[in-house]
N, C-alpha and C positions, 0 to 999 in steps of 0.2 A: 575281806576276812583273812586273818592270819592262817598260813598254810597248815600249821599244826592243828588249829581249830577245825579247819576244813577236813583234814584227815579224820579227826574224831567224829565230826558230823556225819561224814559219809559212811564210815565203818560202823557207826551205831544207827544208821538209817534202818527203820524197822524191817524193810524188805531185804536189804543187804545183810543185816544181822541174822535174819532167819535162814537165808540161803547159804551164807558164807561157810558154815561147817561142811557143806556138801560140794563145794566148788573145788575143782582140781585144775592144775595147769595155770596158764597166765590169763587171768580174768580181770577186766577193768570196768568200772562204771563210767559211762560216757554221756556226753550231751547235756540234756536239760537238768538232770539231777545235780550235776557238777555246777552248772551255771547258776541254778537257783540256790544252792548251798552258799556259793560265793556272794550272792546277793542277799542272803538271809531270808529267802522266800521258802515257803513250805512246798515240798514236792514229795508227797507221801506215797502215792500208789504206783505210778508208772515208772518203770526202771528199764534202762538199756544196759546190757552187759555185753562187752566185746570179748570174745574168746579167741586167743591166738592159737587156733587149731580147729577142732571139730565141735562147733557150737551145738549142732543137732544131737550129737552123741552125748555131750555133757547135759543138755537139757533133758534128754530122755532118762539119764541116770538120776538127776535131781527129781524129776517128776515121779519116778518109780519109788524113791525113798519117801517122798512127801505124800504119795498117793493122790496126785492131781493129774488132770489131763494135760496133754501137750499137743500142739498143732505145729507141723513142720512144713517148711517151704524149701525143698531141696535145691531148686534153681538158684536161690540166693544164699543158701547155707544158713538159714535162720529158723528159729523155733520160738513159740510163744507159750508161756505158762500162765494160767489163770489160778491164782491162789484162792482158796475157799473163803467164803464170808466177805467177799469184796476186799480182801486184804492186800491185793496187789496184782498188777499185770506186768509180766516180765518178758522182755524180748532178749533172747540169746542170739548173738550175731557173730558169725565167723568173720574175723578180721579180713578185709578184702580190698582189692583194687577194683575200680569199675570205669567203664567208658560208655558213652551214649552213641551208638551207631546212627540213630535218627533223633533229631531234636524233639523233645517231648515224649519220646518212647521209653521203653524199659531199658535199663542199663545191662551191659554184659559184665559179669563179675568173675573174678578169679581170686583165689586165696592170697592173703597178704599179711602184713604186720600191723601192729597197733598204729604205728606212725603213718602207714599208708591208708589205714582206715580213717584216721582223723583227717588226712589230706583230701579225702573224697567228700567231706561234709560241706555244708552250705556256708556257714558263717563262723568267724573266729570264736564267737562266744559259745558256739555249740561244738567246737572242735577241741575240747579239753577232756581229759580223763583222769580218774583217780584209780590207781591199782588197788584191788581188793584181795589179792592172793599173793603168796610168795614173800620173799624177804623184803621186797619193795612196797609192801602193802601200806597204803596211806600216801604214797608219792603222787604229787600232782604232775601231770604231763600236759604241757601247754606250748606246743611248737609254733603257734601262729599268733601269739600275743592276745589271747582271749581275755586274760586278766586285765591287761592294759585297756582293752576296748570296753570292758565292763566299767572300769574306773572312769573312762571318758564318755560312757553312755552312748556307745556307737554300735550300729549294726554294720559289719564290714564283711564283704564276701572274700572267699579265699582265692578266687580267680575271676577275671573279668568276663569270661565266656560262660559263667555258671548259669545265667538266666536264659541264654539261647539254648544251652545244653538241656535245661529243664525249666520251662517257663513257670512251673508251679512255685519255684523259689521266689518269684516276684511277689506272689500272694503271701508266702511265708515271711518274707522280709517285712511286709506291711503288718503282718500279725504280730511279730516280735516287737517291732518298733512301737506299735500301738499298745500292746500289753505292758511293756516295760517302761514306756515313756522315753524311749531312746530316739536318737537321730540317725538317719541312714548316712553313712560316711559318703562324702561327695563323689568319689570315683565310683563307688557302688551305686549311688543314685543315678549317675550318668549311664552306667551299664544297664540299669533297670529301665530307664526311659528309652534307651536304644532298643531294648528287647520287648517293650510293652506291646508292640504291634503283633507279636507272635503269641499273645495270651489268648487262648481259645477256651471258652467255658464248656465246650463239648468234650474237652479232654478230662478223663476221669481223675487224673492226678491233680489237675488245676481245680476241678470242682471239689475234690476232697479237701484241698487246702482252703477253699472258700468256705466250706462247711465248718472247718475248724475255726476260721476267723469269725464266722457268724455265731459260733458257740461261746466266744469269749464273753466275759462279763460286760466289757465295754468294747464292742466291735467298731464303734464310730471312728476313732482315730485311725485305725487301720484302713477302713473304707475311704476315709478322707484322703489318705496318702495314695491309695489306688486311683482315686479320681484325679488327684493332682498330677500324677505321672502319666495320665492318659490311658489308663486301662479301659478297654471298651465296656460299655453297658453299665457303668457304675452311676447310680443316681447322685446328682450334686447335693441333695439334701438328705442323704442316707442317714447321717448321724442324728439329725434332729428327728426324722421320722421314726427311727428305731427307738429313741427314747419315748416318744409318744405312744408307739405301738406297745412297748413293754408295759407302760403305765396303764394303757387301756385294757390289755390282757389281764393284768393283776386285778383291776377294778371289777371286770366282768366275772373273773373267777371267784371273787369274793361274794358275788351275788348268788352263786349256786355252787357250793363246795363239791356237789356230786355231778356237776356238768362235765362236758367233754374237755379233755386236756390235749392241747395241741403242742407239737414239737416246735420249740422256740426258734431254732435256726431256720426252719422252713418258712415260718411266719416272717422273719426278718428278711429273708431273700425276696419277699414280695415288694418290699420298699427299697431294698438295696440295689436292685437290678432293674433295668428297663425291660420292656416286653421281649425284645429280641434276645437279650442275654438269658432271660428266664426260660425261654423256649429251648435254647441250646444247652442249658445247664445239665451236665451229666450226673444227675441224681435220680433216685427212684421216682417213678411217675407220681406217686402219692405226694411227694414233696413239691414237685413242679405244680401239682394241682393246688396244694395249699397256697403256694406263692401266687398263683394266678387268682385264687379267691381273694387274697389280700388286695391285689391290684383292682378288684372290683369295688373297693371301699368308697372311692370317689363317686361312683354312680349311685351307690346306696345313699350316701350323704345327700346328694342332690335330690333324690326321690323323697327322703324323709323330711327335707325342708318344705315339701309341698303337700304332705299329708298330715292330718291332725286328729282324725277320729281314732280312738283306741282300736276299734275293730279293723280299720284299714291298716294300721301299723302292725297289729297282730298277724293279719293275713300275710303281710309282706315279710315280716321277720321270721315267721314260722317256716317260710320257704327259702330263707337266706342262710348260706353256710356261716358258721360261727366265725371263721377267719375273716370273712367280708364284714361281719358286724364289728369285730375288733378294730379293723382298719377304719371303718366309718366312724366309730367312736373316737379313735385317735385323731380324726380330722375335725371333731367337734360336732358330729351329727346329733340331733336331738332324739329323745324318746327311747334310746336303746337301753339305758340303765333302768328306766321306769318299766319298760317291757319285761326285763329280766327279773326285776324285784316285785312287780305287782301283776301286770296283765298276763304274763306268760303262765302264772300259777293259778289263774282264775278257773274255778270249777263250776259247772252248771249242775242244777239239781235234777236233771232228767238224763236217763240213759236210753240207749236203743231198745233195751228190753222193756222199759216202761211204755214206749210208743207201741211196741208189738202187743203188749198186754192191753193197750187201749184200743186195739183193733186196726192199727196201721200195718199193712202187709210188709214183710221184709223186702228190702230193695233200696235203690239209690235215694228214694224220697226220705228215708230215715237219716242218711248222712247229710243231705241238704238241710233238713230241719234242725239237726244238732248244730251244724255250722251257723245257721241263721240265729239260733238261740244263743250261741256263744257270743256272736257279734252284738246282739241286742243287750246281753248282760254287760259286756265290756263297755258299751256306750251308755250304760245307766238307764236303759229304757225299760228294764224289768226288775222287779224286786223279789218277792217271796217265791217259794217253790210252787205254789199253786198257779201263780201268774206265768211262771216259766213253763209249767206242764201244759197249760191251756194254749200258750203261744206255739209250743213245739208241735202239739197235735194239729193245730190249725194249719201250720205251714206244711207239715208232712202230708196231711190229707189233700191240701191244694196241689202239692207237688205230685202226688200219686194219681190225681184225677185227670 
């Protein structure tokens, strides 16, 4: 993209244009919004602004004027604004230097310049800025050849120890390469392979990056890269299985628009990682649970291959988590769609109150009778309401005696 066009694109970005009248001092848009503008890609809502000075103070001023909440993080000199109606998520960042006393830990930060802030970033394509205030508004700042790497379709690190310093950058490199269809620059790839042994899914930073990768529209290429460089616990067929899983989820969701909605990245984790990696993954327990349920899909598929009566299938699937059903369907298990579309919705003509009215005492016998009735109806053994009522009373009385 021509730099004049880039300046126009960035300064007219809907979030930049909304905030710019209230920004003071030296403020620059950095990172993804610049990269995506150069690539001609939409980047509508998330925005990073680097402030050469007090980002928290400026964020509070802007939040006050706009009447929106602001969350601050004093340790890192950052603040986050959420614009109303889903219009934007804005990070205000005090320009800083940083170093990592412990590999994989949190950095120690000190105030710095825009140039120093860009130098601490991960890849050249993310280490560009466009100034949005002052006389230099619209100027592109590209000290590390990010434009050239975009043209060459390369993901290149700014320093060879970046992946030892912060192993989550390994996953980030895979995410960007997969999303953009880029190649990892050879020396960067060597550094990634050398550092891959330090990749621990128990690290919150690493797990957060994996979640972002799994949230991508097409996470497969990034996961394939992680497998190729020897990242621990990545399934070799992750790309294929995610495509099948996504298709199975879409099909089952179409069977019941009012059914449960599962979080896609947690589902995908169930086929992207082996059991050891899933157990270590530093995500909320519910997400590990969903991933574990997905892993049970193969067992469900095997069971469904061996049962055929609608009542048996109904009893099995009624007790099976939806994530496991989606995974089994992705593997080609029979009967699941039929159960969702037909058998799951079968209603019997008798209720517990009907049995009590017929003289059956309240108690477990009623539940057993209704279960037996449902099974008989599913298997086509009973027809009209009268036959169903007679059957249920007979079973309930036998169970109660």
